[in-house]
DOGUZA-199827 format. One record per atom (N, C-alpha, C): residue in one letter; atom name; x, y, z. Coordinates in steps of 0.1 Angstrom, whole numbers, plus 5000, padded with zeros to 4 digits. Example, Ala and Ser with C-alpha at 12.3 -4.5 7.8 and 13.67 -1.06 7.14 Angstrom:
BEGIN
<r><residuo>a</residuo><atomo>N</atomo><u>5132</u><v>4943</v><w>5078</w></r>
<r><residuo>a</residuo><atomo>CA</atomo><u>5123</u><v>4955</v><w>5078</w></r>
<r><residuo>a</residuo><atomo>C</atomo><u>5132</u><v>4967</v><w>5078</w></r>
<r><residuo>s</residuo><atomo>N</atomo><u>5128</u><v>4978</v><w>5071</w></r>
<r><residuo>s</residuo><atomo>CA</atomo><u>5137</u><v>4989</v><w>5071</w></r>
<r><residuo>s</residuo><atomo>C</atomo><u>5129</u><v>5000</v><w>5079</w></r>
This chain:
BEGIN
<r><residuo>m</residuo><atomo>N</atomo><u>2422</u><v>6188</v><w>9529</w></r>
<r><residuo>m</residuo><atomo>CA</atomo><u>2410</u><v>6195</v><w>9529</w></r>
<r><residuo>m</residuo><atomo>C</atomo><u>2399</u><v>6188</v><w>9536</w></r>
<r><residuo>r</residuo><atomo>N</atomo><u>2399</u><v>6174</v><w>9534</w></r>
<r><residuo>r</residuo><atomo>CA</atomo><u>2389</u><v>6166</v><w>9541</w></r>
<r><residuo>r</residuo><atomo>C</atomo><u>2391</u><v>6166</v><w>9556</w></r>
<r><residuo>r</residuo><atomo>N</atomo><u>2403</u><v>6167</v><w>9560</w></r>
<r><residuo>r</residuo><atomo>CA</atomo><u>2406</u><v>6167</v><w>9575</w></r>
<r><residuo>r</residuo><atomo>C</atomo><u>2401</u><v>6180</v><w>9581</w></r>
<r><residuo>i</residuo><atomo>N</atomo><u>2403</u><v>6191</v><w>9574</w></r>
<r><residuo>i</residuo><atomo>CA</atomo><u>2398</u><v>6204</v><w>9579</w></r>
<r><residuo>i</residuo><atomo>C</atomo><u>2383</u><v>6203</v><w>9581</w></r>
<r><residuo>v</residuo><atomo>N</atomo><u>2376</u><v>6198</v><w>9571</w></r>
<r><residuo>v</residuo><atomo>CA</atomo><u>2361</u><v>6197</v><w>9571</w></r>
<r><residuo>v</residuo><atomo>C</atomo><u>2357</u><v>6188</v><w>9583</w></r>
<r><residuo>a</residuo><atomo>N</atomo><u>2364</u><v>6177</v><w>9584</w></r>
<r><residuo>a</residuo><atomo>CA</atomo><u>2361</u><v>6167</v><w>9595</w></r>
<r><residuo>a</residuo><atomo>C</atomo><u>2363</u><v>6174</v><w>9609</w></r>
<r><residuo>c</residuo><atomo>N</atomo><u>2374</u><v>6181</v><w>9610</w></r>
<r><residuo>c</residuo><atomo>CA</atomo><u>2377</u><v>6188</v><w>9623</w></r>
<r><residuo>c</residuo><atomo>C</atomo><u>2366</u><v>6198</v><w>9626</w></r>
<r><residuo>v</residuo><atomo>N</atomo><u>2362</u><v>6206</v><w>9616</w></r>
<r><residuo>v</residuo><atomo>CA</atomo><u>2351</u><v>6215</v><w>9618</w></r>
<r><residuo>v</residuo><atomo>C</atomo><u>2338</u><v>6208</v><w>9622</w></r>
<r><residuo>a</residuo><atomo>N</atomo><u>2335</u><v>6197</v><w>9616</w></r>
<r><residuo>a</residuo><atomo>CA</atomo><u>2323</u><v>6190</v><w>9619</w></r>
<r><residuo>a</residuo><atomo>C</atomo><u>2323</u><v>6184</v><w>9633</w></r>
<r><residuo>v</residuo><atomo>N</atomo><u>2335</u><v>6179</v><w>9637</w></r>
<r><residuo>v</residuo><atomo>CA</atomo><u>2336</u><v>6174</v><w>9651</w></r>
<r><residuo>v</residuo><atomo>C</atomo><u>2335</u><v>6186</v><w>9661</w></r>
<r><residuo>a</residuo><atomo>N</atomo><u>2340</u><v>6197</v><w>9658</w></r>
<r><residuo>a</residuo><atomo>CA</atomo><u>2339</u><v>6209</v><w>9667</w></r>
<r><residuo>a</residuo><atomo>C</atomo><u>2325</u><v>6213</v><w>9669</w></r>
<r><residuo>i</residuo><atomo>N</atomo><u>2317</u><v>6213</v><w>9658</w></r>
<r><residuo>i</residuo><atomo>CA</atomo><u>2303</u><v>6217</v><w>9658</w></r>
<r><residuo>i</residuo><atomo>C</atomo><u>2295</u><v>6207</v><w>9666</w></r>
<r><residuo>a</residuo><atomo>N</atomo><u>2298</u><v>6194</v><w>9664</w></r>
<r><residuo>a</residuo><atomo>CA</atomo><u>2291</u><v>6184</v><w>9671</w></r>
<r><residuo>a</residuo><atomo>C</atomo><u>2294</u><v>6185</v><w>9686</w></r>
<r><residuo>a</residuo><atomo>N</atomo><u>2306</u><v>6187</v><w>9690</w></r>
<r><residuo>a</residuo><atomo>CA</atomo><u>2310</u><v>6188</v><w>9704</w></r>
<r><residuo>a</residuo><atomo>C</atomo><u>2303</u><v>6200</v><w>9711</w></r>
<r><residuo>t</residuo><atomo>N</atomo><u>2302</u><v>6211</v><w>9704</w></r>
<r><residuo>t</residuo><atomo>CA</atomo><u>2295</u><v>6223</v><w>9709</w></r>
<r><residuo>t</residuo><atomo>C</atomo><u>2280</u><v>6219</v><w>9711</w></r>
<r><residuo>a</residuo><atomo>N</atomo><u>2274</u><v>6213</v><w>9702</w></r>
<r><residuo>a</residuo><atomo>CA</atomo><u>2260</u><v>6209</v><w>9704</w></r>
<r><residuo>a</residuo><atomo>C</atomo><u>2258</u><v>6200</v><w>9716</w></r>
<r><residuo>i</residuo><atomo>N</atomo><u>2267</u><v>6190</v><w>9718</w></r>
<r><residuo>i</residuo><atomo>CA</atomo><u>2266</u><v>6181</v><w>9729</w></r>
<r><residuo>i</residuo><atomo>C</atomo><u>2268</u><v>6188</v><w>9742</w></r>
<r><residuo>a</residuo><atomo>N</atomo><u>2277</u><v>6198</v><w>9742</w></r>
<r><residuo>a</residuo><atomo>CA</atomo><u>2281</u><v>6205</v><w>9755</w></r>
<r><residuo>a</residuo><atomo>C</atomo><u>2270</u><v>6214</v><w>9759</w></r>
<r><residuo>a</residuo><atomo>N</atomo><u>2260</u><v>6217</v><w>9750</w></r>
<r><residuo>a</residuo><atomo>CA</atomo><u>2249</u><v>6226</v><w>9754</w></r>
<r><residuo>a</residuo><atomo>C</atomo><u>2241</u><v>6221</v><w>9765</w></r>
<r><residuo>p</residuo><atomo>N</atomo><u>2235</u><v>6229</v><w>9774</w></r>
<r><residuo>p</residuo><atomo>CA</atomo><u>2228</u><v>6224</v><w>9785</w></r>
<r><residuo>p</residuo><atomo>C</atomo><u>2215</u><v>6216</v><w>9781</w></r>
<r><residuo>a</residuo><atomo>N</atomo><u>2216</u><v>6203</v><w>9781</w></r>
<r><residuo>a</residuo><atomo>CA</atomo><u>2206</u><v>6195</v><w>9776</w></r>
<r><residuo>a</residuo><atomo>C</atomo><u>2193</u><v>6195</v><w>9784</w></r>
<r><residuo>q</residuo><atomo>N</atomo><u>2195</u><v>6196</v><w>9797</w></r>
<r><residuo>q</residuo><atomo>CA</atomo><u>2183</u><v>6196</v><w>9806</w></r>
<r><residuo>q</residuo><atomo>C</atomo><u>2173</u><v>6206</v><w>9803</w></r>
<r><residuo>a</residuo><atomo>N</atomo><u>2178</u><v>6218</v><w>9800</w></r>
<r><residuo>a</residuo><atomo>CA</atomo><u>2168</u><v>6229</v><w>9797</w></r>
<r><residuo>a</residuo><atomo>C</atomo><u>2161</u><v>6226</v><w>9784</w></r>
<r><residuo>y</residuo><atomo>N</atomo><u>2167</u><v>6221</v><w>9774</w></r>
<r><residuo>y</residuo><atomo>CA</atomo><u>2161</u><v>6218</v><w>9761</w></r>
<r><residuo>y</residuo><atomo>C</atomo><u>2151</u><v>6207</v><w>9762</w></r>
<r><residuo>e</residuo><atomo>N</atomo><u>2154</u><v>6197</v><w>9771</w></r>
<r><residuo>e</residuo><atomo>CA</atomo><u>2144</u><v>6186</v><w>9772</w></r>
<r><residuo>e</residuo><atomo>C</atomo><u>2131</u><v>6190</v><w>9779</w></r>
<r><residuo>r</residuo><atomo>N</atomo><u>2132</u><v>6201</v><w>9787</w></r>
<r><residuo>r</residuo><atomo>CA</atomo><u>2120</u><v>6206</v><w>9794</w></r>
<r><residuo>r</residuo><atomo>C</atomo><u>2112</u><v>6216</v><w>9786</w></r>
<r><residuo>g</residuo><atomo>N</atomo><u>2117</u><v>6220</v><w>9774</w></r>
<r><residuo>g</residuo><atomo>CA</atomo><u>2110</u><v>6230</v><w>9767</w></r>
<r><residuo>g</residuo><atomo>C</atomo><u>2114</u><v>6244</v><w>9771</w></r>
<r><residuo>c</residuo><atomo>N</atomo><u>2126</u><v>6246</v><w>9775</w></r>
<r><residuo>c</residuo><atomo>CA</atomo><u>2131</u><v>6259</v><w>9779</w></r>
<r><residuo>c</residuo><atomo>C</atomo><u>2140</u><v>6265</v><w>9769</w></r>
<r><residuo>y</residuo><atomo>N</atomo><u>2141</u><v>6278</v><w>9768</w></r>
<r><residuo>y</residuo><atomo>CA</atomo><u>2151</u><v>6285</v><w>9760</w></r>
<r><residuo>y</residuo><atomo>C</atomo><u>2156</u><v>6297</v><w>9767</w></r>
<r><residuo>e</residuo><atomo>N</atomo><u>2168</u><v>6302</v><w>9762</w></r>
<r><residuo>e</residuo><atomo>CA</atomo><u>2175</u><v>6312</v><w>9770</w></r>
<r><residuo>e</residuo><atomo>C</atomo><u>2177</u><v>6324</v><w>9761</w></r>
<r><residuo>e</residuo><atomo>N</atomo><u>2181</u><v>6335</v><w>9768</w></r>
<r><residuo>e</residuo><atomo>CA</atomo><u>2185</u><v>6348</v><w>9761</w></r>
<r><residuo>e</residuo><atomo>C</atomo><u>2196</u><v>6353</v><w>9770</w></r>
<r><residuo>f</residuo><atomo>N</atomo><u>2208</u><v>6355</v><w>9764</w></r>
<r><residuo>f</residuo><atomo>CA</atomo><u>2219</u><v>6360</v><w>9771</w></r>
<r><residuo>f</residuo><atomo>C</atomo><u>2219</u><v>6376</v><w>9771</w></r>
<r><residuo>l</residuo><atomo>N</atomo><u>2220</u><v>6382</v><w>9783</w></r>
<r><residuo>l</residuo><atomo>CA</atomo><u>2219</u><v>6397</v><w>9784</w></r>
<r><residuo>l</residuo><atomo>C</atomo><u>2231</u><v>6403</v><w>9789</w></r>
<r><residuo>r</residuo><atomo>N</atomo><u>2232</u><v>6416</v><w>9788</w></r>
<r><residuo>r</residuo><atomo>CA</atomo><u>2242</u><v>6424</v><w>9795</w></r>
<r><residuo>r</residuo><atomo>C</atomo><u>2256</u><v>6420</v><w>9791</w></r>
<r><residuo>d</residuo><atomo>N</atomo><u>2259</u><v>6419</v><w>9778</w></r>
<r><residuo>d</residuo><atomo>CA</atomo><u>2273</u><v>6415</v><w>9774</w></r>
<r><residuo>d</residuo><atomo>C</atomo><u>2277</u><v>6401</v><w>9779</w></r>
<r><residuo>g</residuo><atomo>N</atomo><u>2268</u><v>6392</v><w>9780</w></r>
<r><residuo>g</residuo><atomo>CA</atomo><u>2271</u><v>6379</v><w>9784</w></r>
<r><residuo>g</residuo><atomo>C</atomo><u>2272</u><v>6377</v><w>9799</w></r>
<r><residuo>r</residuo><atomo>N</atomo><u>2268</u><v>6387</v><w>9807</w></r>
<r><residuo>r</residuo><atomo>CA</atomo><u>2269</u><v>6386</v><w>9822</w></r>
<r><residuo>r</residuo><atomo>C</atomo><u>2257</u><v>6380</v><w>9828</w></r>
<r><residuo>s</residuo><atomo>N</atomo><u>2246</u><v>6378</v><w>9821</w></r>
<r><residuo>s</residuo><atomo>CA</atomo><u>2234</u><v>6373</v><w>9827</w></r>
<r><residuo>s</residuo><atomo>C</atomo><u>2227</u><v>6364</v><w>9816</w></r>
<r><residuo>v</residuo><atomo>N</atomo><u>2218</u><v>6356</v><w>9821</w></r>
<r><residuo>v</residuo><atomo>CA</atomo><u>2210</u><v>6347</v><w>9812</w></r>
<r><residuo>v</residuo><atomo>C</atomo><u>2196</u><v>6348</v><w>9818</w></r>
<r><residuo>e</residuo><atomo>N</atomo><u>2186</u><v>6349</v><w>9808</w></r>
<r><residuo>e</residuo><atomo>CA</atomo><u>2172</u><v>6349</v><w>9811</w></r>
<r><residuo>e</residuo><atomo>C</atomo><u>2166</u><v>6336</v><w>9805</w></r>
<r><residuo>v</residuo><atomo>N</atomo><u>2160</u><v>6328</v><w>9813</w></r>
<r><residuo>v</residuo><atomo>CA</atomo><u>2154</u><v>6315</v><w>9808</w></r>
<r><residuo>v</residuo><atomo>C</atomo><u>2139</u><v>6315</v><w>9809</w></r>
<r><residuo>y</residuo><atomo>N</atomo><u>2133</u><v>6311</v><w>9798</w></r>
<r><residuo>y</residuo><atomo>CA</atomo><u>2119</u><v>6309</v><w>9797</w></r>
<r><residuo>y</residuo><atomo>C</atomo><u>2115</u><v>6294</v><w>9796</w></r>
<r><residuo>c</residuo><atomo>N</atomo><u>2105</u><v>6289</v><w>9803</w></r>
<r><residuo>c</residuo><atomo>CA</atomo><u>2101</u><v>6275</v><w>9801</w></r>
<r><residuo>c</residuo><atomo>C</atomo><u>2086</u><v>6275</v><w>9797</w></r>
<r><residuo>d</residuo><atomo>N</atomo><u>2083</u><v>6271</v><w>9785</w></r>
<r><residuo>d</residuo><atomo>CA</atomo><u>2070</u><v>6271</v><w>9780</w></r>
<r><residuo>d</residuo><atomo>C</atomo><u>2063</u><v>6257</v><w>9781</w></r>
<r><residuo>q</residuo><atomo>N</atomo><u>2071</u><v>6247</v><w>9783</w></r>
<r><residuo>q</residuo><atomo>CA</atomo><u>2066</u><v>6233</v><w>9783</w></r>
<r><residuo>q</residuo><atomo>C</atomo><u>2072</u><v>6226</v><w>9795</w></r>
<r><residuo>g</residuo><atomo>N</atomo><u>2067</u><v>6214</v><w>9798</w></r>
<r><residuo>g</residuo><atomo>CA</atomo><u>2071</u><v>6207</v><w>9809</w></r>
<r><residuo>g</residuo><atomo>C</atomo><u>2061</u><v>6207</v><w>9821</w></r>
<r><residuo>r</residuo><atomo>N</atomo><u>2065</u><v>6201</v><w>9832</w></r>
<r><residuo>r</residuo><atomo>CA</atomo><u>2055</u><v>6201</v><w>9843</w></r>
<r><residuo>r</residuo><atomo>C</atomo><u>2052</u><v>6215</v><w>9848</w></r>
<r><residuo>p</residuo><atomo>N</atomo><u>2040</u><v>6217</v><w>9852</w></r>
<r><residuo>p</residuo><atomo>CA</atomo><u>2037</u><v>6230</v><w>9858</w></r>
<r><residuo>p</residuo><atomo>C</atomo><u>2045</u><v>6232</v><w>9871</w></r>
<r><residuo>g</residuo><atomo>N</atomo><u>2048</u><v>6244</v><w>9874</w></r>
<r><residuo>g</residuo><atomo>CA</atomo><u>2055</u><v>6247</v><w>9886</w></r>
<r><residuo>g</residuo><atomo>C</atomo><u>2066</u><v>6258</v><w>9885</w></r>
<r><residuo>r</residuo><atomo>N</atomo><u>2075</u><v>6258</v><w>9894</w></r>
<r><residuo>r</residuo><atomo>CA</atomo><u>2085</u><v>6269</v><w>9895</w></r>
<r><residuo>r</residuo><atomo>C</atomo><u>2099</u><v>6263</v><w>9891</w></r>
<r><residuo>f</residuo><atomo>N</atomo><u>2107</u><v>6272</v><w>9887</w></r>
<r><residuo>f</residuo><atomo>CA</atomo><u>2121</u><v>6268</v><w>9884</w></r>
<r><residuo>f</residuo><atomo>C</atomo><u>2130</u><v>6280</v><w>9886</w></r>
<r><residuo>r</residuo><atomo>N</atomo><u>2143</u><v>6278</v><w>9886</w></r>
<r><residuo>r</residuo><atomo>CA</atomo><u>2153</u><v>6288</v><w>9887</w></r>
<r><residuo>r</residuo><atomo>C</atomo><u>2164</u><v>6285</v><w>9877</w></r>
<r><residuo>a</residuo><atomo>N</atomo><u>2168</u><v>6296</v><w>9870</w></r>
<r><residuo>a</residuo><atomo>CA</atomo><u>2180</u><v>6294</v><w>9861</w></r>
<r><residuo>a</residuo><atomo>C</atomo><u>2192</u><v>6295</v><w>9870</w></r>
<r><residuo>v</residuo><atomo>N</atomo><u>2202</u><v>6286</v><w>9867</w></r>
<r><residuo>v</residuo><atomo>CA</atomo><u>2215</u><v>6286</v><w>9875</w></r>
<r><residuo>v</residuo><atomo>C</atomo><u>2226</u><v>6289</v><w>9864</w></r>
<r><residuo>a</residuo><atomo>N</atomo><u>2232</u><v>6301</v><w>9865</w></r>
<r><residuo>a</residuo><atomo>CA</atomo><u>2242</u><v>6305</v><w>9856</w></r>
<r><residuo>a</residuo><atomo>C</atomo><u>2255</u><v>6298</v><w>9860</w></r>
<r><residuo>h</residuo><atomo>N</atomo><u>2263</u><v>6293</v><w>9851</w></r>
<r><residuo>h</residuo><atomo>CA</atomo><u>2277</u><v>6288</v><w>9853</w></r>
<r><residuo>h</residuo><atomo>C</atomo><u>2286</u><v>6300</v><w>9850</w></r>
<r><residuo>c</residuo><atomo>N</atomo><u>2292</u><v>6306</v><w>9860</w></r>
<r><residuo>c</residuo><atomo>CA</atomo><u>2299</u><v>6318</v><w>9859</w></r>
<r><residuo>c</residuo><atomo>C</atomo><u>2314</u><v>6316</v><w>9860</w></r>
<r><residuo>s</residuo><atomo>N</atomo><u>2322</u><v>6325</v><w>9853</w></r>
<r><residuo>s</residuo><atomo>CA</atomo><u>2336</u><v>6325</v><w>9855</w></r>
<r><residuo>s</residuo><atomo>C</atomo><u>2341</u><v>6340</v><w>9853</w></r>
<r><residuo>n</residuo><atomo>N</atomo><u>2353</u><v>6342</v><w>9858</w></r>
<r><residuo>n</residuo><atomo>CA</atomo><u>2359</u><v>6356</v><w>9856</w></r>
<r><residuo>n</residuo><atomo>C</atomo><u>2374</u><v>6355</v><w>9853</w></r>
<r><residuo>g</residuo><atomo>N</atomo><u>2379</u><v>6344</v><w>9849</w></r>
<r><residuo>g</residuo><atomo>CA</atomo><u>2393</u><v>6342</v><w>9846</w></r>
<r><residuo>g</residuo><atomo>C</atomo><u>2401</u><v>6338</v><w>9858</w></r>
<r><residuo>l</residuo><atomo>N</atomo><u>2395</u><v>6339</v><w>9870</w></r>
<r><residuo>l</residuo><atomo>CA</atomo><u>2402</u><v>6336</v><w>9882</w></r>
<r><residuo>l</residuo><atomo>C</atomo><u>2395</u><v>6324</v><w>9889</w></r>
<r><residuo>g</residuo><atomo>N</atomo><u>2383</u><v>6321</v><w>9886</w></r>
<r><residuo>g</residuo><atomo>CA</atomo><u>2375</u><v>6310</v><w>9892</w></r>
<r><residuo>g</residuo><atomo>C</atomo><u>2362</u><v>6308</v><w>9885</w></r>
<r><residuo>f</residuo><atomo>N</atomo><u>2355</u><v>6297</v><w>9890</w></r>
<r><residuo>f</residuo><atomo>CA</atomo><u>2342</u><v>6293</v><w>9885</w></r>
<r><residuo>f</residuo><atomo>C</atomo><u>2332</u><v>6292</v><w>9896</w></r>
<r><residuo>w</residuo><atomo>N</atomo><u>2320</u><v>6295</v><w>9894</w></r>
<r><residuo>w</residuo><atomo>CA</atomo><u>2310</u><v>6294</v><w>9904</w></r>
<r><residuo>w</residuo><atomo>C</atomo><u>2296</u><v>6294</v><w>9898</w></r>
<r><residuo>d</residuo><atomo>N</atomo><u>2286</u><v>6290</v><w>9905</w></r>
<r><residuo>d</residuo><atomo>CA</atomo><u>2272</u><v>6290</v><w>9901</w></r>
<r><residuo>d</residuo><atomo>C</atomo><u>2264</u><v>6301</v><w>9907</w></r>
<r><residuo>q</residuo><atomo>N</atomo><u>2256</u><v>6308</v><w>9900</w></r>
<r><residuo>q</residuo><atomo>CA</atomo><u>2248</u><v>6319</v><w>9905</w></r>
<r><residuo>q</residuo><atomo>C</atomo><u>2233</u><v>6316</v><w>9902</w></r>
<r><residuo>y</residuo><atomo>N</atomo><u>2225</u><v>6314</v><w>9913</w></r>
<r><residuo>y</residuo><atomo>CA</atomo><u>2211</u><v>6311</v><w>9912</w></r>
<r><residuo>y</residuo><atomo>C</atomo><u>2203</u><v>6324</v><w>9908</w></r>
<r><residuo>g</residuo><atomo>N</atomo><u>2193</u><v>6322</v><w>9899</w></r>
<r><residuo>g</residuo><atomo>CA</atomo><u>2185</u><v>6334</v><w>9895</w></r>
<r><residuo>g</residuo><atomo>C</atomo><u>2172</u><v>6335</v><w>9902</w></r>
<r><residuo>s</residuo><atomo>N</atomo><u>2164</u><v>6344</v><w>9897</w></r>
<r><residuo>s</residuo><atomo>CA</atomo><u>2151</u><v>6346</v><w>9903</w></r>
<r><residuo>s</residuo><atomo>C</atomo><u>2142</u><v>6334</v><w>9901</w></r>
<r><residuo>i</residuo><atomo>N</atomo><u>2131</u><v>6334</v><w>9908</w></r>
<r><residuo>i</residuo><atomo>CA</atomo><u>2121</u><v>6323</v><w>9906</w></r>
<r><residuo>i</residuo><atomo>C</atomo><u>2112</u><v>6326</v><w>9894</w></r>
<r><residuo>g</residuo><atomo>N</atomo><u>2111</u><v>6316</v><w>9885</w></r>
<r><residuo>g</residuo><atomo>CA</atomo><u>2102</u><v>6317</v><w>9873</w></r>
<r><residuo>g</residuo><atomo>C</atomo><u>2091</u><v>6307</v><w>9874</w></r>
<r><residuo>r</residuo><atomo>N</atomo><u>2081</u><v>6309</v><w>9866</w></r>
<r><residuo>r</residuo><atomo>CA</atomo><u>2070</u><v>6299</v><w>9865</w></r>
<r><residuo>r</residuo><atomo>C</atomo><u>2069</u><v>6294</v><w>9851</w></r>
<r><residuo>v</residuo><atomo>N</atomo><u>2066</u><v>6281</v><w>9849</w></r>
<r><residuo>v</residuo><atomo>CA</atomo><u>2064</u><v>6275</v><w>9836</w></r>
<r><residuo>v</residuo><atomo>C</atomo><u>2052</u><v>6281</v><w>9830</w></r>
<r><residuo>r</residuo><atomo>N</atomo><u>2053</u><v>6285</v><w>9818</w></r>
<r><residuo>r</residuo><atomo>CA</atomo><u>2042</u><v>6292</v><w>9810</w></r>
<r><residuo>r</residuo><atomo>C</atomo><u>2038</u><v>6305</v><w>9817</w></r>
<r><residuo>g</residuo><atomo>N</atomo><u>2048</u><v>6311</v><w>9824</w></r>
<r><residuo>g</residuo><atomo>CA</atomo><u>2045</u><v>6324</v><w>9831</w></r>
<r><residuo>g</residuo><atomo>C</atomo><u>2056</u><v>6333</v><w>9830</w></r>
<r><residuo>s</residuo><atomo>N</atomo><u>2063</u><v>6335</v><w>9841</w></r>
<r><residuo>s</residuo><atomo>CA</atomo><u>2075</u><v>6344</v><w>9842</w></r>
<r><residuo>s</residuo><atomo>C</atomo><u>2088</u><v>6337</v><w>9840</w></r>
<r><residuo>s</residuo><atomo>N</atomo><u>2098</u><v>6345</v><w>9836</w></r>
<r><residuo>s</residuo><atomo>CA</atomo><u>2111</u><v>6339</v><w>9833</w></r>
<r><residuo>s</residuo><atomo>C</atomo><u>2120</u><v>6340</v><w>9846</w></r>
<r><residuo>s</residuo><atomo>N</atomo><u>2131</u><v>6334</v><w>9845</w></r>
<r><residuo>s</residuo><atomo>CA</atomo><u>2141</u><v>6334</v><w>9856</w></r>
<r><residuo>s</residuo><atomo>C</atomo><u>2154</u><v>6341</v><w>9851</w></r>
<r><residuo>v</residuo><atomo>N</atomo><u>2159</u><v>6350</v><w>9858</w></r>
<r><residuo>v</residuo><atomo>CA</atomo><u>2171</u><v>6357</v><w>9854</w></r>
<r><residuo>v</residuo><atomo>C</atomo><u>2182</u><v>6355</v><w>9864</w></r>
<r><residuo>a</residuo><atomo>N</atomo><u>2194</u><v>6350</v><w>9859</w></r>
<r><residuo>a</residuo><atomo>CA</atomo><u>2206</u><v>6348</v><w>9867</w></r>
<r><residuo>a</residuo><atomo>C</atomo><u>2217</u><v>6357</v><w>9862</w></r>
<r><residuo>m</residuo><atomo>N</atomo><u>2223</u><v>6364</v><w>9871</w></r>
<r><residuo>m</residuo><atomo>CA</atomo><u>2234</u><v>6374</v><w>9867</w></r>
<r><residuo>m</residuo><atomo>C</atomo><u>2247</u><v>6370</v><w>9875</w></r>
<r><residuo>c</residuo><atomo>N</atomo><u>2257</u><v>6370</v><w>9867</w></r>
<r><residuo>c</residuo><atomo>CA</atomo><u>2271</u><v>6367</v><w>9873</w></r>
<r><residuo>c</residuo><atomo>C</atomo><u>2277</u><v>6380</v><w>9878</w></r>
<r><residuo>t</residuo><atomo>N</atomo><u>2281</u><v>6380</v><w>9890</w></r>
<r><residuo>t</residuo><atomo>CA</atomo><u>2287</u><v>6392</v><w>9896</w></r>
<r><residuo>t</residuo><atomo>C</atomo><u>2300</u><v>6388</v><w>9902</w></r>
<r><residuo>s</residuo><atomo>N</atomo><u>2310</u><v>6397</v><w>9903</w></r>
<r><residuo>s</residuo><atomo>CA</atomo><u>2323</u><v>6394</v><w>9908</w></r>
<r><residuo>s</residuo><atomo>C</atomo><u>2330</u><v>6407</v><w>9912</w></r>
<r><residuo>l</residuo><atomo>N</atomo><u>2338</u><v>6406</v><w>9923</w></r>
<r><residuo>l</residuo><atomo>CA</atomo><u>2345</u><v>6418</v><w>9927</w></r>
<r><residuo>l</residuo><atomo>C</atomo><u>2358</u><v>6420</v><w>9919</w></r>
<r><residuo>l</residuo><atomo>N</atomo><u>2363</u><v>6409</v><w>9913</w></r>
<r><residuo>l</residuo><atomo>CA</atomo><u>2375</u><v>6409</v><w>9905</w></r>
<r><residuo>l</residuo><atomo>C</atomo><u>2373</u><v>6403</v><w>9891</w></r>
<r><residuo>g</residuo><atomo>N</atomo><u>2379</u><v>6409</v><w>9881</w></r>
<r><residuo>g</residuo><atomo>CA</atomo><u>2378</u><v>6404</v><w>9868</w></r>
<r><residuo>g</residuo><atomo>C</atomo><u>2365</u><v>6407</v><w>9862</w></r>
<r><residuo>f</residuo><atomo>N</atomo><u>2362</u><v>6403</v><w>9850</w></r>
<r><residuo>f</residuo><atomo>CA</atomo><u>2350</u><v>6405</v><w>9842</w></r>
<r><residuo>f</residuo><atomo>C</atomo><u>2342</u><v>6392</v><w>9842</w></r>
<r><residuo>p</residuo><atomo>N</atomo><u>2331</u><v>6392</v><w>9850</w></r>
<r><residuo>p</residuo><atomo>CA</atomo><u>2323</u><v>6379</v><w>9850</w></r>
<r><residuo>p</residuo><atomo>C</atomo><u>2315</u><v>6377</v><w>9837</w></r>
<r><residuo>r</residuo><atomo>N</atomo><u>2314</u><v>6364</v><w>9834</w></r>
<r><residuo>r</residuo><atomo>CA</atomo><u>2306</u><v>6361</v><w>9822</w></r>
<r><residuo>r</residuo><atomo>C</atomo><u>2299</u><v>6347</v><w>9824</w></r>
<r><residuo>v</residuo><atomo>N</atomo><u>2288</u><v>6345</v><w>9817</w></r>
<r><residuo>v</residuo><atomo>CA</atomo><u>2281</u><v>6333</v><w>9818</w></r>
<r><residuo>v</residuo><atomo>C</atomo><u>2287</u><v>6323</v><w>9808</w></r>
<r><residuo>d</residuo><atomo>N</atomo><u>2291</u><v>6311</v><w>9813</w></r>
<r><residuo>d</residuo><atomo>CA</atomo><u>2297</u><v>6301</v><w>9804</w></r>
<r><residuo>d</residuo><atomo>C</atomo><u>2286</u><v>6290</v><w>9800</w></r>
<r><residuo>g</residuo><atomo>N</atomo><u>2275</u><v>6290</v><w>9807</w></r>
<r><residuo>g</residuo><atomo>CA</atomo><u>2264</u><v>6281</v><w>9805</w></r>
<r><residuo>g</residuo><atomo>C</atomo><u>2254</u><v>6282</v><w>9816</w></r>
<r><residuo>y</residuo><atomo>N</atomo><u>2244</u><v>6273</v><w>9816</w></r>
<r><residuo>y</residuo><atomo>CA</atomo><u>2234</u><v>6274</v><w>9826</w></r>
<r><residuo>y</residuo><atomo>C</atomo><u>2227</u><v>6260</v><w>9827</w></r>
<r><residuo>h</residuo><atomo>N</atomo><u>2220</u><v>6258</v><w>9837</w></r>
<r><residuo>h</residuo><atomo>CA</atomo><u>2210</u><v>6247</v><w>9838</w></r>
<r><residuo>h</residuo><atomo>C</atomo><u>2198</u><v>6252</v><w>9846</w></r>
<r><residuo>v</residuo><atomo>N</atomo><u>2188</u><v>6244</v><w>9845</w></r>
<r><residuo>v</residuo><atomo>CA</atomo><u>2175</u><v>6247</v><w>9852</w></r>
<r><residuo>v</residuo><atomo>C</atomo><u>2173</u><v>6239</v><w>9864</w></r>
<r><residuo>y</residuo><atomo>N</atomo><u>2171</u><v>6246</v><w>9875</w></r>
<r><residuo>y</residuo><atomo>CA</atomo><u>2168</u><v>6239</v><w>9888</w></r>
<r><residuo>y</residuo><atomo>C</atomo><u>2153</u><v>6239</v><w>9890</w></r>
<r><residuo>w</residuo><atomo>N</atomo><u>2147</u><v>6227</v><w>9890</w></r>
<r><residuo>w</residuo><atomo>CA</atomo><u>2132</u><v>6226</v><w>9892</w></r>
<r><residuo>w</residuo><atomo>C</atomo><u>2129</u><v>6226</v><w>9906</w></r>
<r><residuo>m</residuo><atomo>N</atomo><u>2119</u><v>6234</v><w>9910</w></r>
<r><residuo>m</residuo><atomo>CA</atomo><u>2115</u><v>6235</v><w>9924</w></r>
<r><residuo>m</residuo><atomo>C</atomo><u>2102</u><v>6228</v><w>9926</w></r>
<r><residuo>s</residuo><atomo>N</atomo><u>2100</u><v>6221</v><w>9937</w></r>
<r><residuo>s</residuo><atomo>CA</atomo><u>2087</u><v>6215</v><w>9940</w></r>
<r><residuo>s</residuo><atomo>C</atomo><u>2077</u><v>6225</v><w>9945</w></r>
<r><residuo>d</residuo><atomo>N</atomo><u>2065</u><v>6223</v><w>9941</w></r>
<r><residuo>d</residuo><atomo>CA</atomo><u>2055</u><v>6233</v><w>9946</w></r>
<r><residuo>d</residuo><atomo>C</atomo><u>2049</u><v>6229</v><w>9959</w></r>
């Protein structure tokens, strides 16, 4: 029983570590939309300026990054959508690309 609890604890810790740390460090948070095919990122803290959400996409056949719209810190969000001609695209994660003003 202890081994099962230990394995579950390790799995939870690994999931937390694998989360996109860059976004959380900058005061950003996300909302996954459209059955997991897109991500909307809001940044309320951090340096003033512009940013883009970059979705990490996959469809069972391959992996790619999809850049989203331009967002503003403490202003508008950035939305990145995974699209594919084959398979069912989904967002596996994301990171924030900071743009210089």
